[in-house]
N, C-alpha and C positions, 0 to 999 in steps of 0.2 A: 391197799384198802383204806378208804376214807370215811369218816363220820361226817355226813353232810347235814347242814342246818336247813330245816324247813321253816318258812316257805323258801323255795328256791328262787322265786321272784316275789319279793315283798312289796307291799303297797298295792295300788289298784291295778292288778293284772288278772282279771277274771276270765272265765271260759277258755281255758287253755286247750289248744290242739297241737299235736306233735307228730312228726314223721322222721324217719331215719333214711339217710342216703349214704351208703357205705359206712364209714366210721364217723359220720357227722349227723347231728340231730338239729332239727329246726322246730321252732315253736312260735305260735301266734296267739294273740289275745284280743278280746273285744276292747273297743275304745269309745263307743257311743258317740257323743257329739264332738269329741276332741280330734284335732288335726295336727300332724299327719295321723292317719288312722291305721289300725291293725299292725302293731310293731312285729317285726320278725327278729327272733333271737336265734343265735347259733351256739352249739355246745359240742364238745367232743366226749363228754362223760355224763350227761344228763343232770349234772350237779351245778356247774358253773356256766352261766349264760351271758353272752355279750350281744348287744343289739347290732344288727347289720343293715337294717333299713325298715321301710314301711310299705305296706301294700297299697294304701291310698295316700299318695304324697304329692298330688298336683291338682290345681284348680280344674274343675270341670269333670274330673274322673267320676266322682259321686257327689251329688248335690246335697250338702248338709244344711243349707241355708234355711233359717227359720225353725229348725227342729229344736224342740225344747229339751232341756237337760234330761239325761237318761233315755233319750231316744237316740236314733242314729244307727251305728254299726253294731249289730248283735251277733255273738256266737259264731265266729268263723271256724271253718274246718280247713286244715292244711294237709295236702297230700302230694306225693311225688310219683310220677309214672312216665316211663319212656323218655327220660331226660327233661321233663317238664314239671314245674311246680304248679299246683292248682290250689286256689282258695275259693271256697263258696261261702257266702255270708248273706245276711239280711239287713236291709235298710228299713228302719222302723220310724214312722212319724206318729207319735201317740195322738196328735190332734187331727190327723188326716190318714186314716187307715188305708185309703186307696192309693196313697203315695208310696213309692218305693217298692219293696218286695225282695225276692231272692235274686242274687246275681253271682256270676262266676268270673274270675280273672285268672290269668296264667302268666308265668315268667320262666325263662330258662335259668335265671340267676335269682335266688331268694332275696338278694339285696335290691333287686329291681333292675330296670323298670318293669312294672307290672302292666298288663294290658288294660285297655278300657273295659268296662264291665259288659258281659253278655247277660241280659236279663232272662230269667227263667220263668216260664209259665207254670207257676205252682203257688199253692196257698201256704200261709203260715210262716214259721220262723225256723231258725237253727238248721239250715240245710247242711248235708254232708254228701260226700261222693265216695263211691266204692268201685275199684277196678278189679273185676273178676279175672280168674285165670284163663277164661275162654275169650278174653278180649272185650267183653261187654262192659259198659260203664253204667252205673246205677246212681241216680240221685235220690236222696231221701231227706225227709225233714219232719217237722211236727206241726200240728194245727189243732184248733178246737174242733171237737166232734160236732158235726152239723145237727145231729139230733141226740144230744147228750142225755145220759142217764143221771148225771149229777153235774153240778156247777164246776166249770173249769176242767171237765173231762177232755183229754186230748188224745190224739192218735198219731202214730208214725206212718207216713205214706212212703211208697217206693215207686219210681218210674225209671225206665231206661233212658239214657241220654245218647243222642246221635252226635258224635264229636264233629262230623263233617258238616252237618246242617246246623249244629249248635241249637238243637231243640230237644225237648223230651218227646219220646215216641212210645207207642204201644200202650197196653192197659196199665191202669194204676192198681197197686196192691196196698191194702191196709195191713200193716204188720203187727201193730202193738197198740194197746191203750193203757198200759200200766200194769205193774206186777200185782197190785193190791186192789181189791174192790174199793171204789171211792177214791182211788189215787188221782191226784191232780198234776197237771203239767209234766206229762211224760215227754221230755224234751231232750235236746242235745244228743240226738241219736248218732251212733257210728256203727258201721258194719265191718266185720273182719271175717276172713276165712282161715281157720286154723285146723290143720290135719284133716282137711276135707269137709269140715263142719262150718256152717255160717253162724256167727254170733252177732247179736244185736245188743249193744251197750247203750243205756239211756239214763237220764236223770229222772227224778220223780219227787214230787212233794213241794215244788217251788224252791226258788234259789235263796232260801233263808234257813231258819232253824230246822225245818222238816226235810231239808234236802237229803237225797239219797242216791246211791248208784244201784241200778238193777240190770239184769242180764237175761237174755233168752237165746235159744239156739234152734237151728233147723237144718235139715239136710238139703234144702233148696233156698236160694237167695230170696225167692218170693214167698216163702213160708209154706205151711203154717209154722209159727214159732212157739216153743214151749218155754215157760219161765223156769228159772232155777228155783228149786225148793228152798234155797237159802236166801232168797231175795228178802230185803235188800242186801246185796253183797258187801256194801259199805255204807255206813251212816254214823253220825254222831248224835242224832236226835234223841236217842235213848239215854244219853249222858246228861241231859239237862242243860239249861241256859248258863249254868255256872262253869261249864267245861272250858278248857283253855283254847280249844279249837272247835268251832261249830260250823254248821252249814256245809259240810263236806259233800261234794257232788260234781256233776258236769265233768266226768272223767273221759280220758282218751288213752288208749293202749298203744304201746310201742315195744317191739322186740329189739333188744340191744344187740350190738355186734357180736357179743359172746354167747348169744342164744337165750339169755335171761329176758324176762318180761317185766315191764314197769307201767305205771299209770301216772299221768299228770292229772290234777284235778284242782278245783277251787275250794277254798275254805276261808273262814274269818277267825281272827283272834280278838275276842271281846276283852275289854277292860273298862274300869269305871262303871261297873254294872254291865247290863247287856247292851253294849255299844261297841262299834268297831270303826273308828275314824279312818283306819288304813284301808278300809274297803275289803273286797274279795281278792284273795291272793292265790298264787299258784304253788301247790304242794306236790311232792313226789312220794309214791309208795311202791314197794316191790309187789309183784304179782306172780303167783305160781298156778300151774294148771294141775288140777286134781280131779280125777274121775270125770273128765270132760268138761269141767267148769273152771273159770278163773277165780282164784282166791286172793283177795286184796289184803295186804299186810298180814301174811300168814303168821299164826302164832300170837299175833297182837290184836288184830281186828280193828284197828283204828289208826288214824294219821298221827304220827309222832313229831315232836320238834326236832328230832334227829333221826336220820336213816342211814344205814350202812350201804354204801355203794362200792362194791369191791374194785371196780375199775376206775373210780374217780380219782383225779389228780388233786394234790393240794392246791389251794388257790394261790395264784401268782400275780393276778392282775391287781392294779392299784385301786384302792378304795377312795371314797370322797375324803376321808380323813387324811389319807396319804397325799392327796393333791392340794391340801390346804383348804378344801371346802369351796373354792371358787368354781362356779359353773360357767364355763365359757360359752360364747354364743353358738359354737358349732356342736355343743353337747346334744346327743340324740334324745335326751330326756325331755327337752323343751317341747311343750305342746301349746297350741293356740285353740281357738274355738271355731269350729265349722269351716275353716279355710285358712289359707296362708295369710300372714300379717306383714308381708313384704312392704306394703304401702305405708306401714307405720314404723317399721324398725330398720335401722341401718347398723350393722355390727361395727364395732371399733374396739381395738385392744381387748380388754376383758369385759366390755359392756356394750351398750347400744346408745344411739340417738333414737329417742322414742317420740314420734309425732302423735299428738292427741287425736283420737277418733271422736266422731260426733256421737257414737253410740256408747252405752254404758254396760256394766256387767249385769244390769237388770233386764237386758233385752236378748232374745234368742237370735243373735247375729254374730258378727265377727268383730268384736271390739279390739282395741289395742291392748292385748293381754297375752302374756306368756307365763306358763306355769310348769312346775314339775310335781310329780307324785310325792306325797308324804309317804316315806317308806320306813320310818322309825318312830317309836313311841316317845323318844327323848331326842331332841335336836335343837339347834339354833339356826334360824334362817334370817338373813340380813340383806338389805338393799342399801347401797350408798348411791345417792343421786343429788342432782341439782335441778330444781324445778322452778323456772322463772314463769310462774303461772299468773294469768289474769284472773280477776274475780269471776267465779262461776266455773272455773276449770279445776281439775284435781288429778293427782297422780300419787302413786304409792304402792303399798304392799297389799296383797289380797290372799285370803284363805277361802278357797272356793269349793262349794258343794254344788250350787246351781244358781240360776238367776234369782230365785226367791230365797235362797239361804246361803249367805256368805258373809265374811267379815272383811272390812277395809280399814287399813290404817292410812288415812288420806292426808296428803299435804294440800292445803288450801290457802288462798290469799284473800283477805277481807277487802272490801271497797276502799278502806283506808291504807292499804298496803301492808297490813300486818299478817305475818305467817301464822297459820293455825294448823296443828296436827290433830286430826279428829279420828277416833276409833268408832266405827259404826258396825253394828251387827244387823244385817238384813235377815229377819226371821219370819218365814211364811209371808214374805213380800212386804213386811213392815220394817221401816228403819228405826233402830233403837240406838241412840248415842250412848256408848259405854264410857267415854271419857274424852278429855281434850287437853292439849298442852299448847303453850304459846312461847316457842323458843325465841330467844333474843337474837334473831338473825334477820338480815335483809332478804328480800325476795330473790330467790335463785342461788342462795348460798348452800353449801354442802350439808346434807342431813343424812343420818344413818338410821333407817327404820328397821325394826327387827321383830321377830316373834320367837320367844323361848318356849318351846313345847315340852311339857313334862306331863306325860300321860294325857289326861283330858283338860289340862290347864294350859291355855295359850296366852302367855303374857306378851302384850304388845308394847314395844319399847321404842324409845327415841334417844339418839345421842347426837351431840353437836361437837365438832372438832375432836379433841382428845378426851373430852369428858366421858365419865362413865354413863352407860345407858340408864335411863330412868323409865319406869313403867307408866304408860299412859292409861292402860286399862287391861283387864283380863277377860278373855272370852272362854266360854265353856264348850269344849269339843263334843260333849254329850248332846248339845243342841245343834250340832252341825253334821253329824253322821247320818247315813241313810236310814238307820232305825228311827231317828227323830224326824227326818225330813221326807222320807220316801226316796225311791229311786234305786240305782244300782251301782253308784260310783263312790270311790273314796275321795279324800280331800286332796286338793292341789294347793301348793304354795307358789305365789307368783308376783309379777309386777304388772301394773296397768296405768293407763292415762286416758282421760276423757275430757272433752270440752262441753259435755252435757247438752249436745244438740246444736251448738253454735260452731260456725266455721272458725278455725284457729290455725295460726302459723307457729304456735308454741312448740318448742322442742325440749324435751326433758333429757338430760344427760345422765344415763345410768352407768356408773363407773364399775361397780362389781355387784354380783349376786352370789351369796355364799350359803351353802347347805352343809352344816357340820353336825353329824350324828354323835350322840353320847352313849 
């Protein structure tokens, strides 16, 4: 028996979906505009997860080009049936609702390769797939009601899927529009069959403070469905914004190999007031069936920081601290924006040669940028580089929320050949210079850029040679999270380089990137 720490996937790991194959569990999360998309994790005990691959991992598989931050890949569902893994997901372009839609991909190995997408003729977002005992396959998802009784009223639809023709067939059924009168965003639906009864699990209230888990049941997959009188069956909205975990919802159920039931779901851990720079994270709670209904976190009724998992093994894998904090080029945590960055990066030793892109972090494109999720409230992140930059070019460290909201600790070269290190906070699209330093080095000499994160304080630092790091400026994480900026994602820490529109042959040598939690 092990006491497992929640969240089981810290940092920006929203919208979890889980399935079991024998003794193994697999889980996938939303990634929005980041690439590779939809990470697949593996576990043998629901507590300790290791990445095994990504569903969207090659150019041309899904086009994310031009999609603004917090658009892209929404709410995947992962299932396994007859030796095949299935993922259904939504591509969302907030600026062009006609673009994208729901799609389906399959693989025999969850590590990939995954197929090219099959696009589904359906409305809305958050698709899911259900394999019934009679061999029929049902797709379902959520959409805005066409003639709503209130603003943001949504409904869950259901249609049969023909696996041979790869199309939805037959009539459409509307299963659900929320547990409560006036409920908004009945989304993230999943269907299950337990002891001959069909259960519909859904989120409600929007994916922030009012988020909740609701459930309904029926004797037929097509309904009608009756809601549980205990709805919502899990929420933290009654605890207030000062709760240590908020926004709990978007759950998915799985039956463990020992017969017990569990739910993975998202939640946020606010600090520094009602802010959550780490984003929406994946949590685990036990589930029991009582009187024909699922009871989440029985006896407690809420998501806890620790959960007892009787069959969980002690953690034996090495942590970032054990490996010295260096993040190697092959580490699966690295993400770029909207597509591969092979044209800009060549791995070497523990770092890269980074060629500058003409695009910047301000554009919804694929700049020369690599980042990792911030997963700890207290950490040191550092980049050691040599940047022989021409005037007008820059490279350095970035704390990214979106195109319009991010912080750069940028190395620049003045027209006179003087190196400048400038801290810039792009806030709501406006550049604010937080501070500058003029290290006494020649252009292209080694610099160590860092950010010391202590809760919502992000101290941007510079070191030359063996000297101690000095603070260039301090950024406020409360101005960077999605509460302040909008959107759905947590912060990324990374490296970047841009020629700001001009063609360039400059190559920045990145020796190491370190992430050291405290």
